[in-house]
KOLFI-251045 format. One record per atom (N, C-alpha, C, O): x negated, y, z negated. Coordinates in steps of 0.2 Angstrom, whole numbers, plus 2048, in hexadecimal, padded with zeros to 3 digits. Last residue first. Example, Ala and Ser with C-alpha at 12.3 -4.5 7.8 and 13.67 -1.06 7.14 Angstrom:
<sites>
7C07F57DD/7BC7FB7DC/7C08007D9/7BD8067D8/7BE7E47D9/7C27EA7D9/7BE7F07D9/7B97EF7D6/
</sites>
This chain:
<sites>
82F77281E/82E76F825/82676D825/82476B82A/832779813/831772812/82F76E819/82E769819/833786818/82E785813/82D77D812/82777B811/83F785820/838787823/83278581E/82D783821/848782816/84777D81B/84077E81F/83C77A820/84878F80F/84678880C/845783811/84077F810/84D797819/846798817/844792813/83E790814/85A79281A/855792820/84E79381E/84A78F820/85F79480E/85F78D810/85A78D816/856788816/85F7A280E/85B79E809/85A79780B/85579480A/8687A5819/8617A7819/85C7A3814/8577A1815/87479F814/87179D81A/86979F81A/86579B81D/8767A8809/8757A1808/87279D80E/86D79980D/8777B480F/8727B380A/8707AC809/86B7A9809/8827B3817/87B7B481A/8767B2815/8717AF817/88C7B180E/88B7AC813/8847AD816/8807A8817/88B7BD807/88B7B7804/8897B1808/8857AD807/88E7C7811/8887C680E/8867C080B/8817BD80B/89A7CA817/8977C3818/8907C2816/88D7BE817/8A67D3819/8A37D1813/8A07CA813/8A37C5811/8AD7D8824/8A67D9824/8A27D681E/89C7D781D/8BA7D5825/8B97DC824/8B17DD824/8AF7E3822/8BA7C7824/8BC7CA82B/8BA7D282B/8BA7D5830/8B87C7816/8B37C481B/8B47C7822/8AF7CA825/8C47CC812/8BE7CF810/8B97CD815/8B57D1817/8CD7C2817/8CE7C9819/8C77CD818/8C57D181C/8CA7B780F/8C97B7816/8C97BE819/8C57BF81E/8C57B2802/8C67B9804/8C57BA80B/8C07BD80D/8C17A57FE/8C87A6800/8CA7AD802/8D07AF805/8B279E803/8B67A3800/8BD7A3803/8BE7A2808/8A2795803/8A9796805/8AD79B801/8AA79D7FB/89478C807/897792804/89E793807/89F79380D/88E78280E/89478080A/897786806/89B785802/884783817/882784810/88878280C/886781806/88A780824/88377F823/88177F81B/87D77B819/897785825/89677D825/88F77B824/88D776823/89F79081B/89978F81F/89778881F/896785819/8B079481B/8AB790819/8A578F81E/8A678E824/8BE79D816/8B879D81A/8B3799817/8B179A811/8CF79B814/8C9799812/8C479A818/8C579881D/8E0799810/8DB79E812/8D479C80F/8D379B809/8EA78E81A/8E8790814/8E2795815/8E179681B/8EE789826/8F378A821/8F178D81B/8F578E816/8E779982B/8ED79582A/8EB78E82A/8E778C82F/8DA79D82B/8DF7A2829/8E679F828/8EA7A1824/8CA79982A/8D079682A/8D579B827/8D579D821/8BB798832/8C079E82F/8C779B830/8CA79B835/8AC790831/8B3790832/8B779582E/8B5796829/89C78F838/8A0792833/8A7792835/8A979283B/895789842/89178A83C/89678D836/89478C830/89A77D84E/89B78384A/897783844/89577E841/89A771855/894776856/89577C852/890780852/8A576A855/89F766853/89976B853/894769851/8AF772862/8AE76D85C/8A776A85B/8A4769860/8A678086A/8AC77B868/8AB777862/8A677885E/89C784875/8A0788870/8A678486F/8AB785872/88C77C876/89377B877/89777F872/89677F86C/88077F871/88177C878/88877C87A/88977C880/87C783865/880787869/881785870/884789874/87377A860/87A77A85D/87E77E861/88477E860/86777E865/86A778868/871778866/87577586A/86478985D/86578B864/869785867/86E78686B/861782851/867787851/869788858/86F78985A/85677B855/85B777853/86277C853/86777A856/84D787856/84F78385C/85577F85B/85977E85F/84C78B849/85078F84D/85178B854/85778D857/845780844/84C781841/850786846/856785847/83978084B/83E77A84C/84577C849/84A77A84C/83278D853/83578B84D/83A78684E/83F787851/82D78F860/82878E85A/82B78C854/82878B84F/839791867/83478B869/82F78A864/82C784863/83D79D861/841797860/83C790862/83D78B85E/8347A6866/8347A585F/83879E85D/83679A859/8387A6874/8317A3872/8317A286A/82E79D868/8457AB873/8447A4875/83D7A1873/83D79C871/8417B886F/8457B486A/8447AC86C/8447A8868/83B7BC87B/8377BC875/83B7B7870/8377B386C/8467BC883/8417B7885/83C7B787F/8397B187D/84E7C687D/8517BF87D/84B7BA87F/84B7B587C/8467D187F/8477CF878/84A7C8878/8487C4874/8467D288D/83F7D1889/8417CE882/83D7CA880/8537D588E/8517CF891/84A7CD88E/8497C788C/8547E2888/8587DC885/8557D5888/8557D1884/84C7E9891/84A7E9889/84E7E3886/84B7DF882/8547E889C/84E7E589C/84B7E4895/8487DF893/85F7F0897/8607E9899/8597E5899/8597DF897/85A7FC895/85C7F988F/85D7F1891/85B7ED88D/8587FF8A3/8527FF89E/8547FB898/8507F7896/8657FF8A8/8607FB8AB/85A7FA8A6/8587F48A4/86B80A8A1/86D8038A0/8687FE8A2/8677F989F/8638148A6/86381389F/86580C89E/86280889A/8678138B4/8608138B2/85F8118AB/85B80D8A9/8758168B3/87380F8B5/86B80E8B3/8698098B1/87D81F8A7/87781F8AC/8758188AD/8738148A8/88681E89E/8888208A4/88381F8A9/88481F8AF/88480F893/882816895/88581789C/8868138A0/887802891/88980788C/88880E88E/88A81388A/8857F6897/88A7FB89A/88B801896/890805897/87B7E889A/87C7EE897/8807F389B/8807F48A1/8767D7898/87A7DC89C/87B7E2897/87C7E1891/86E7C889C/86F7CD898/8737D389C/8727D38A2/86B7B789C/86E7BC89F/86F7C289A/8727C0895/8607A989F/8627AE89B/8657B489F/8637B68A4/85B79F8A7/8627A08A7/8657A58A3/86B7A68A2/84D79E8A9/85079C8A2/85879C8A2/85B79989E/84B7A28B6/84879C8B3/84B7998AD/84B7938AC/8537AD8B8/8557A78BB/8517A18B8/85479C8B8/85B7B98AF/8547B68AF/8557AF8B2/8567AA8AE/8657C68B4/8647BE8B3/85D7BC8B4/85A7BD8B9/86C7D48AF/8667D18B1/8667CA8AF/8677C88AA/8777E18B3/8777DA8B0/8707D78B3/86F7D88B9/87E7F18AF/8787ED8B2/8787E68AE/8797E68A8/8897FE8B4/8877F98AF/8827F48B3/8827F48B9/88C8078BE/8878098B9/8858038B4/87F8048B1/89380A8CA/8908048C8/88A8058C4/8858048C5/8A28148C5/89B8148C8/89880D8C6/89A80A8C1/8AE8158BF/8AE8178C6/8A78168C9/8A68178CF/8AD8148B1/8B180F8B5/8B18108BC/8B380C8C0/8A581E8AD/8A28188AC/8A68138B0/8A380E8B3/8AD8298B0/8A78288B3/8A58218B3/8A281E8B8/8B88288A7/8B98278AE/8B38268B1/8B38218B6/8B481F897/8B582589B/8B68238A3/8B481E8A5/8B381488F/8AD818891/8AE81E896/8A9821898/8BA80488D/8BA80B88C/8B380E88E/8AE80A88E/8B97F889B/8BB7FA894/8BA802893/8B9805898/8AB7F58A5/8B27F48A3/8B37F789C/8AE7F8899/8A07FC8B2/8A27FA8AB/8A97F98AA/8AD7FC8AE/89C7F48C2/8A07FA8BE/8A27F78B7/8A47F28B6/88B7EF8C4/8927EE8C5/8967F48C1/8937F78BD/87C7E78CA/8807ED8C7/8877EC8C9/8897E98CE/8707DB8C7/8767DD8CA/8797E38C6/8787E48C0/8617D38C9/8647D98C6/86A7DB8CA/86A7DC8D0/8587C58C6/85D7C78CA/8617CD8C6/8647CC8C1/8477C08C4/84D7C38C1/8527C58C7/8507C88CC/83B7BC8C9/83F7B78C5/8467B98C3/84A7B58C0/8357C78CC/8387C38D2/83C7BE8CF/8407BA8D3/8307CC8C0/8377CF8C3/8397CB8C9/8407CC8CA/82B7C38B4/82A7C48BB/8307C68BE/8357C28BE/8267C98A4/82C7C78A8/82A7C88B0/8287CE8B2/81E7C6895/81D7C689C/8237C48A0/8267BF89F/81D7CE887/8217C988A/8217CA892/8237CF894/8147D487A/8137D3881/8187CD883/8167C7881/8177DF86E/8187D886F/8187D7877/81D7DA87A/8167ED86E/8107E986C/8117E286D/80C7DE86C/8237F2871/81E7F1876/8187EE874/8147EB879/82F7E8867/82B7EE869/8267ED86F/8257E7870/83F7E0868/8377E0868/8347E686A/8377EA86E/84D7DB85F/84A7E0864/8427DF863/8407DE85D/8527C985D/84F7CF85B/84D7D4861/84B7D2866/8637C285F/85B7C2861/8587C985F/85C7CE860/8717B885E/86D7BD85B/8667BD85D/8637B885C/8807B3862/8797B2864/8767B9862/8777BE864/88F7AA85F/88B7B085D/8847AF85F/8817A985D/89F7A5866/8977A4865/8947AB863/8967B0866/8AE79F860/8AA7A5863/8A37A3862/8A27A185C/8BE797861/8B7797860/8B479D864/8B679F869/8CE792859/8CA79685E/8C279685C/8C1795857/8DD78A857/8D678A856/8D278D85B/8D278B861/8ED78E852/8E878E857/8E178D854/8E079084F/8FE78A84E/8F778B84B/8F278A851/8F3785855/90C793855/90878D854/90178F851/8FE795853/91679C859/91379D853/90F796851/91079484B/91C79D866/91E797861/91B79785A/91C793856/9157A786C/91C7A886A/91F7A3866/9247A4862/9057AB868/9097A586A/9107A6867/9117A7861/8FD7B5864/8FF7B586B/9037AF86D/9047AE873/8FA7B4857/8FE7B9859/9007B9860/9057BD862/8F87A3851/8F67A8856/8FC7AD857/9027AC858/8F379F842/8F97A0845/8F87A584B/8F77AB849/8E2799842/8E779D840/8ED79C844/8ED799849/8D1796841/8D7793841/8DC79783E/8DC79A838/8C1798849/8C779B846/8CD797846/8CF79484C/8B0796848/8B6793849/8BC796845/8BB79783F/8A179A850/8A579B84B/8AC79984D/8AF79B852/890794854/897794856/89C795850/89B79284A/88279F853/885798853/88C799855/88E79F857/8797AA848/8797A784F/87D7A084F/87B79C84A/8787AF83C/87F7AF83E/87F7AC845/8857AB848/86B7B1838/86E7AB835/8757AA838/8797A5837/8677BD83D/8657B7841/8687B083E/8697AB842/86A7C7835/86F7C583A/86D7BF83E/8727BB841/85F7CA82D/8667C882A/86A7C482F/86D7BF82E/8557CC836/8547C7830/85B7C582D/85B7BF82C/85A7D683E/8597D0841/8597CA83B/85B7C583C/85A7E1834/8607DF838/85F7D883B/8647D483A/8517E782B/8517E082B/8587DD82F/85B7D882D/8597F682C/8537F2829/8557EB829/85B7E9827/85F7F983D/85F7FA836/85A7F6833/8577F1836/86A7F784A/8647FB848/8647FC840/86880083E/8717EC855/8717EE84E/86A7F184C/8657EE84D/87A7EC863/8737ED861/8747EF85A/8777F5858/8857E086C/8847E6867/87C7E6865/8787E1866/88F7DB879/8887DB876/8877E1872/8887E7874/89C7D087C/89A7D6879/8927D5878/8907D0875/8AA7C9886/8A37C9884/8A17D0880/8A57D4882/8B77C9887/8B47C488A/8AC7C3888/8A97BE888/8C27CE879/8BC7CF87E/8BA7C9881/8BA7C487E/8D37D3876/8CD7D0874/8C77D2879/8C87D787D/8E07D0882/8DE7D387C/8D77D087B/8D47CB87E/8E17CC890/8E77CF88C/8E57D3886/8E87D8884/8D47CA894/8D97CB899/8DF7CE896/8E37D2899/8C77D488B/8CB7CE88D/8D17CF892/8D27D5893/8BA7DE891/8C07DD88E/8C37D7890/8C27D4895/8A97DE88C/8AE7DC892/8B57DA88F/8B57D588B/89C7E9888/8A27E5886/8A67E388C/8A67E7891/88C7EE882/8917EB888/8977E7885/8967E4880/8877F4878/8847F587E/8887F2884/8877F4889/88B7FE86A/88E7F986F/88B7F9876/88C7FE879/8817FF85C/882801863/8857FC867/8837F6867/88180384B/8837FE850/884801857/888806858/87680583E/879808843/87B802848/8777FE849/87880182C/875800833/879803838/87F805837/87D801820/87A807822/876806829/87280A82A/8857F681C/87E7F681A/87A7FC81D/8747FC81C/8917F9822/8917F981B/8897F9818/8887FB813/88D7F7830/88F7FE82D/88E7FE826/88C803823/88C7E9830/8877ED831/8877F482E/8837F782B/89A7E582D/8947E3829/88E7E8829/88B7EA825/8A07EB838/8A27EE831/89C7EB82C/89A7EF828/89B7E3842/89A7EB842/89B7EE83B/8977F2839/89F7D783F/8987D883F/8977E083E/8927E283B/8AD7D9841/8AB7D683A/8A37D883A/8A17DB834/8AE7DC84E/8B07E1849/8AD7DF842/8AB7E383F/8AA7D0854/8A77D7856/8A87DC850/8A47DF84E/8B47C884F/8AE7C784D/8A97CD84E/8A57CF84A/8BF7CD857/8BF7CD84F/8B87CC84C/8B77D0847/8BB7CA863/8BB7D1862/8BC7D285A/8B97D6857/8BC7BC863/8B57BF864/8B57C6862/8B17C985F/8CA7BA861/8C57B885C/8BE7BB85C/8BB7BE858/8CE7BE86E/8D07C3868/8CB7C1862/8C97C585E/8C97B4875/8C77BA876/8C87BF870/8C47C486F/8D17A9870/8CA7A986F/8C77B0870/8C27B286C/8DE7AE875/8DD7AC86E/8D57AC86C/8D37B0867/8DC7AF883/8DD7B587F/8DC7B4878/8D97B8874/8D27A0886/8D57A6888/8D67AC883/8D17AD880/8CC795882/8D279687F/8D579D881/8DA79F87E/8BA79287F/8C0791883/8C679387F/8C6792879/8B27A0876/8B2799879/8B979987D/8BC79D87F/8AB7B0878/8B17AC876/8B07A5879/8AD7A487E/89C7B7872/8A07B4878/8A57B0875/8A47AC871/8907C486E/8967C086C/89A7BE872/89C7C2876/8807C8869/8857C686F/88A7C286C/8897BD868/8767D4863/87B7CF861/8807CE866/8837D3869/8657D985F/86B7D9864/86F7D3862/86D7CE860/85D7E2852/85F7DC856/8657DD85B/8687E285A/84E7E884B/8557E984D/8567E3851/8527DF853/8437DF840/8447E2846/84C7E4846/8507E0843/83E7D7835/83F7DE834/8427E283A/8437E883A/83D7CA83B/8427CC836/8447D3835/8497D5834/8337C5843/8377CA846/83D7CD841/8417D0843/82C7BC83B/8297C083F/82D7C6842/82A7CB843/8337BC82A/8327B9830/82F7BE835/82F7C4834/8377C181E/8307C281F/82E7BE826/8287BE828/8427C1814/8427C481B/83B7C681D/83A7CC81E/8407BF807/8407B980B/8407BB812/83F7B7817/8437CB801/83C7C9801/83B7C3806/8367C1809/8507CB800/84D7D0805/8467CE806/8437CE80B/8527C17F6/8547C07FD/8517C5802/84F7C2807/84D7C87EB/84A7C27ED/84C7C07F5/8477BE7F9/8567D27EA/84F7D47EC/84C7CE7EE/8477CF7F3/8617CB7E6/8627CF7ED/85B7D07EF/8597D07F5/85D7C67DA/85E7C27DF/85E7C57E6/85C7C27EB/85C7D27D3/8557CF7D4/8577CA7DA/8527C87DE/8697D67D2/8647DA7D6/85E7D77D8/85B7D87DD/86E7CC7CA/8707CC7D1/86C7D07D5/86A7CF7DB/8667CF7BE/8667C87C2/8687C87C9/8647C67CD/86C7DB7BB/8657DB7BD/8637D47C1/85F7D47C5/8797D77B8/8787DB7BE/8717DB7C0/86F7DB7C6/8767D07AC/8797CC7B2/8787D07B8/8777CD7BE/8717DA7A4/86D7D57A6/86F7D17AC/86B7CF7B0/87E7E17A2/8787E47A6/8737DF7A8/8717E07AE/8847D779B/8877D97A1/8827DD7A6/8817DB7AC/87C7D778F/87D7D1793/87F7D379A/87D7D079F/87E7E478B/8787E278D/8787DC791/8747DC796/88C7E4788/88A7E878D/8837E778F/8817E7795/88B7DA77D/88F7D9783/88D7DD789/88C7DB78F/8847E2774/8817DB777/8857D977D/8817D7782/88D7EC771/8877EE774/8837E7777/8807E877D/8977E476B/8987E8770/8927EA774/8927E977B/8907DE760/8927DA765/8947DE76B/8937DB771/8837E1756/8887E675A/88A7E2760/8877E1765/8797DE74D/87F7DA74E/8857DE751/88A7DE74F/86D7E474E/8727E874B/8797E474A/87E7E7748/8667DA755/8647DC74E/8697E074A/86A7DF744/86D7DA761/86D7D475C/86B7D6755/86E7D3750/86A7E6766/8717E4764/8727DE760/8767DE75B/85D7E5768/85F7EA763/8667E8761/8687E975B/85C7DB772/8597DA76B/85C7DF766/85D7DD760/8637E277C/8667DC779/8637DB772/8677D976E/85A7ED77E/8617EE77C/8647E8779/8677E9774/84F7E5783/84E7E977D/8557EB77A/8567EB774/8557E178F/8537DC78A/8527DF783/8547DD77E/8577ED795/85D7E9793/85B7E478E/85F7E278A/84A7F1798/84F7F6794/8547F2791/8567F378C/8457E77A0/8427E979A/8477ED795/8477EB78F/84E7E77AB/84D7E17A7/84A7E37A0/84D7E179B/84B7F47B0/8527F27AE/8527EC7A9/8557EC7A4/83E7F37B4/8407F87AF/8477F67AC/8487F67A6/83F7E87BE/83A7E87B8/83C7EC7B2/83D7EA7AC/8477EF7C7/8497E87C4/8457E77BD/8487E67B8/83E7F97CB/8457FB7C8/8487F57C4/84A7F57BF/8337F37D0/8327F77CA/8397F87C7/83A7F97C1/8397EC7DB/8367E87D6/8357ED7CF/8377EA7CA/83E7F77E3/8427F27E0/8407EE7DA/8437ED7D5/8327FD7E6/8378017E2/83C7FC7DF/83E7FD7D9/82C7F37EE/8297F57E7/82E7F97E3/82E7F87DD/8347F37F9/8337ED7F5/8317EF7EE/8337EC7E9/8338007FD/83A7FE7FB/8397F87F7/83C7F77F1/826800801/8288057FC/82F8037F9/8308037F3/8267F780B/8237F5805/8257FA7FF/8257F87FA/82E7FE815/8307F8812/82D7F680C/8307F4807/826809817/82C80A814/82F804811/83280480C/81B80381D/81A807817/821808813/82180780D/8217FE828/81E7F9824/81D7FD81D/81E7FA818/82480B82E/82980682D/827801828/82B7FF823/81780F830/81B81382C/82180F82A/82480F824/812806839/80F806833/81380A82E/814808828/81A809844/81B803841/81880283A/81A7FF836/816816847/81D815845/81E80E842/82180E83D/80981484A/80A818844/811817842/81281683C/80A80D857/80780A851/80980D84A/80A80A845/81081885E/81481185D/81180E857/81580B853/80782385E/80E82385B/81181D859/81481C854/7F882685B/7FB82085E/80281F85B/80381C855/7F7831854/7F483185A/7F782B85E/7F982C864/7FA832847/80083284B/7FD832853/801833857/7EE832840/7F382C83F/7F882C844/7F9826847/7E583C83F/7E5838845/7EA833845/7EB82F84A/7E5840831/7E7844837/7E884183D/7EC843841/7EB834825/7E583682A/7E883A830/7ED839833/7F583081E/7F283781C/7ED839821/7EA83F821/7F7824821/7FC828823/7FA830822/7FC834825/7EC81D81C/7ED81E823/7F2823825/7F082782A/7F081E80E/7EA821811/7EA822818/7E882781B/7FB81680E/7FB81D80C/7F582180F/7F6827811/7F580A811/7FA80D816/7FB814814/7FB818819/7ED808806/7EA80880D/7EF80B811/7ED810815/7F68067FC/7F280C7FC/7EF80D802/7ED813805/7FC7FA800/800800800/7FC806800/7FD80B803/
</sites>
């Protein structure tokens, strides 16, 4: 930490802006970690002393207050421990999130849009910024696809555990007979990468298509071929962007997304756990889901990897998914350590 502070005070520090920015981000991360440790240590010491004083004075009210405060310190320490687990190669990076409905038409497309809302609310609650890079509206409701970019501390580290297939069971609002339907949607998360990471792309291996954007965006967006789709033919990876009126800006963002996808693919090939996760996405349907969201005939959201469950289905759909992410992250780090 002292070395980073000394570097930041060097007059030539910002001569290389990209390197300087990365070092400042690392400095900020370390400062946050040290602040958390110091705060937890101080709270623990203060409340242990308070508990000892309460016992000496036989003050049951003060003892209860100390016990409650110590419980809060325990939760705070658990949260700090999870943050410390986010030490993967790209965990601190921003990330891209792709959402696609499975088979099922309008019902599945509506579920995909519900998931887009859930993740956006989760990110906003954590102080992250969410950019909608691409959406394709469903035929009657919902979406056929969406690509989001999450910008914030450890965005990829948290969101990487959400890659997989998510299953919804509910009474369909689109079924006049009010029958129960099962729908699926897939989530694919990959990290943004900076220029210091070299990913070679042969442009002759790529097909670039332009098309008219769909959905909201104003008359200009819908009247010009500003949206860009890039297909990397050797891998079959497809990325697309339509969030800007400028085709040039959309093209630049799409190339950035492709580099990120190829980098994420490389990470998967080096990590057995991540590769197994990718294999589980081969089909958007039964047997491949990571989490079930049951709204009928009972209320339950259950993660099939960790066993974590809750009956607060509305809270989950409103973005309260930290418990699921924390459990999946802990399990994933444990698997990596035992490998």
